[in-house]
PLY file of the C-alpha trace (Angstrom):
ply
format ascii 1.0
element vertex 180
property float x
property float y
property float z
element edge 179
property int vertex1
property int vertex2
end_header
31.56 0.91 -20.91
34.56 -0.35 -19.40
34.82 -1.86 -15.48
36.34 2.15 -14.16
33.60 3.89 -15.76
31.06 1.83 -14.44
32.01 1.96 -10.94
33.09 5.76 -10.82
29.53 5.47 -12.34
27.94 4.10 -9.37
29.78 5.68 -6.69
29.03 8.81 -8.59
24.64 7.47 -7.94
25.15 6.53 -4.12
27.41 10.14 -3.28
23.56 11.88 -4.67
21.82 9.21 -3.21
23.50 7.37 -0.02
21.07 4.30 -0.73
20.03 2.59 -4.41
18.81 -0.38 -5.29
20.17 -2.97 -7.29
17.69 -1.63 -10.16
18.21 2.37 -9.67
21.55 0.76 -10.83
20.79 -1.09 -13.52
18.84 1.33 -14.78
22.06 3.73 -15.82
24.36 1.30 -16.33
23.27 -1.58 -18.64
25.19 -4.27 -18.36
24.60 -8.16 -16.81
23.59 -9.17 -13.24
26.96 -10.87 -12.64
29.25 -8.46 -13.89
27.69 -5.40 -11.69
27.24 -7.79 -8.83
31.67 -8.28 -9.68
31.42 -4.37 -9.58
30.00 -3.96 -5.69
31.44 -6.39 -4.95
34.63 -4.90 -5.50
33.72 -1.13 -4.62
32.63 -2.73 -1.20
35.87 -4.21 -0.59
37.71 -1.02 -1.03
34.93 0.00 1.58
33.32 2.66 -0.44
29.80 1.25 -0.64
27.98 -1.70 1.59
26.34 -4.28 -0.31
22.62 -4.76 1.01
19.71 -7.44 0.51
18.52 -5.56 -3.08
20.59 -2.81 -3.19
24.00 -1.27 -1.80
24.25 1.88 0.60
27.39 4.93 0.55
30.42 3.51 2.75
31.02 6.47 4.21
27.24 6.25 5.92
26.83 5.14 9.65
25.10 2.37 10.66
24.59 2.95 13.52
26.19 4.41 17.43
26.63 3.15 20.28
26.39 6.16 23.30
23.17 5.02 24.27
20.36 2.32 23.90
16.88 2.43 22.58
14.79 3.21 25.62
11.88 0.55 24.68
14.08 -2.39 22.92
18.02 -1.67 24.32
19.09 -1.68 21.28
21.87 0.01 19.02
20.67 3.21 17.85
21.04 3.17 14.18
20.99 6.89 12.72
18.88 6.22 9.32
15.79 4.52 11.93
16.14 6.29 15.04
13.11 8.55 16.48
12.90 11.05 19.15
9.63 11.50 21.71
9.64 14.85 23.90
7.36 14.15 26.71
5.36 17.02 27.59
7.75 17.64 30.81
10.29 18.27 27.76
12.17 15.03 28.12
13.69 13.21 24.92
14.08 9.45 24.90
15.11 8.22 22.03
13.94 4.97 20.72
16.01 2.56 17.58
12.99 2.42 14.78
9.22 3.16 14.90
8.30 0.09 15.81
10.21 1.17 19.20
8.61 4.42 19.03
4.86 3.09 18.29
5.11 1.05 21.19
7.13 3.56 23.38
4.27 6.01 22.82
1.62 3.26 24.28
3.30 4.27 27.18
2.77 8.23 27.38
1.80 10.90 25.35
4.53 12.68 23.79
4.27 16.57 22.52
6.48 16.01 19.50
7.45 12.80 17.94
10.34 13.22 15.79
12.33 10.35 13.31
15.05 10.46 10.61
13.81 9.43 6.80
15.29 6.70 5.87
17.55 7.30 2.85
18.65 11.09 3.41
18.64 10.92 7.07
17.10 14.16 7.83
14.59 14.79 10.28
10.73 14.78 9.81
7.70 15.20 12.34
5.84 11.40 12.37
2.86 12.76 11.39
4.14 14.46 8.66
5.72 11.58 7.38
5.18 8.10 5.04
5.77 4.42 6.40
6.21 1.57 4.54
5.84 -1.43 6.42
6.73 -4.70 6.71
9.30 -4.24 3.48
12.10 -7.14 2.76
14.38 -4.72 4.48
14.97 -5.38 8.11
15.79 -3.75 10.86
16.47 -3.88 14.25
12.58 -5.06 15.34
9.89 -6.62 13.58
7.93 -5.80 11.87
10.57 -3.15 10.32
8.85 0.44 9.82
10.96 2.84 7.74
10.10 6.17 7.82
10.08 8.57 4.47
9.45 12.77 4.46
8.66 12.33 0.64
5.62 10.12 -0.73
7.44 9.21 -3.73
10.81 8.07 -1.41
8.42 5.64 -0.27
6.71 4.63 -3.20
9.93 3.79 -4.81
11.47 2.01 -2.03
8.57 0.01 -2.23
8.93 -0.85 -5.45
12.06 -3.01 -4.53
11.56 -3.95 -1.26
7.74 -4.85 -1.47
5.83 -3.55 2.49
2.39 -1.11 2.68
2.76 2.73 2.40
0.76 3.68 5.32
0.81 7.13 6.93
1.22 8.25 10.31
-2.46 7.65 12.00
-2.55 3.84 10.08
0.81 3.10 11.80
0.08 4.34 14.90
-3.41 2.08 14.81
-1.52 -1.04 13.82
1.43 -0.93 16.10
-0.40 0.92 19.30
-3.50 -0.29 19.11
-2.08 -3.83 17.64
-3.60 -4.04 14.68
-1.61 -6.58 13.62
0 1
1 2
2 3
3 4
4 5
5 6
6 7
7 8
8 9
9 10
10 11
11 12
12 13
13 14
14 15
15 16
16 17
17 18
18 19
19 20
20 21
21 22
22 23
23 24
24 25
25 26
26 27
27 28
28 29
29 30
30 31
31 32
32 33
33 34
34 35
35 36
36 37
37 38
38 39
39 40
40 41
41 42
42 43
43 44
44 45
45 46
46 47
47 48
48 49
49 50
50 51
51 52
52 53
53 54
54 55
55 56
56 57
57 58
58 59
59 60
60 61
61 62
62 63
63 64
64 65
65 66
66 67
67 68
68 69
69 70
70 71
71 72
72 73
73 74
74 75
75 76
76 77
77 78
78 79
79 80
80 81
81 82
82 83
83 84
84 85
85 86
86 87
87 88
88 89
89 90
90 91
91 92
92 93
93 94
94 95
95 96
96 97
97 98
98 99
99 100
100 101
101 102
102 103
103 104
104 105
105 106
106 107
107 108
108 109
109 110
110 111
111 112
112 113
113 114
114 115
115 116
116 117
117 118
118 119
119 120
120 121
121 122
122 123
123 124
124 125
125 126
126 127
127 128
128 129
129 130
130 131
131 132
132 133
133 134
134 135
135 136
136 137
137 138
138 139
139 140
140 141
141 142
142 143
143 144
144 145
145 146
146 147
147 148
148 149
149 150
150 151
151 152
152 153
153 154
154 155
155 156
156 157
157 158
158 159
159 160
160 161
161 162
162 163
163 164
164 165
165 166
166 167
167 168
168 169
169 170
170 171
171 172
172 173
173 174
174 175
175 176
176 177
177 178
178 179
């Protein structure tokens, strides 16, 4: 497969799934690691993708917005990891990640907690979500906690980046009750 076809194949994969691991790309494109990394470097230079540890993300996917800051740590509010908490009076609070979301929950009761699926950007109820805790993907706060609507997505991410998959209650106990 020549370079142009490989790179078009990579762009097609990223268009269907905006976050990919190197292993996922190699399943489709059977080339050496060095050839794949050269292709990814070329695509990144053209700003079509962004390389991240262990994979790539779409160059079209914004990583952060700077309109507001996290209500817990004061950091930026990345689109792919933000959590929205709604209190009993309907007031909304936004935090940068699950770590801050659960930390913020220590302070008050919330009638609703919504998060953003790490891969697809869809809004999901935290209580119905699957979490990947302490993966090798570093986001803003420690320990890193990634949120997924679908357990299969969490399992695939775990294969590439490690970590432990937990449900809402287990993550709540870990982060709110300080069992980590």
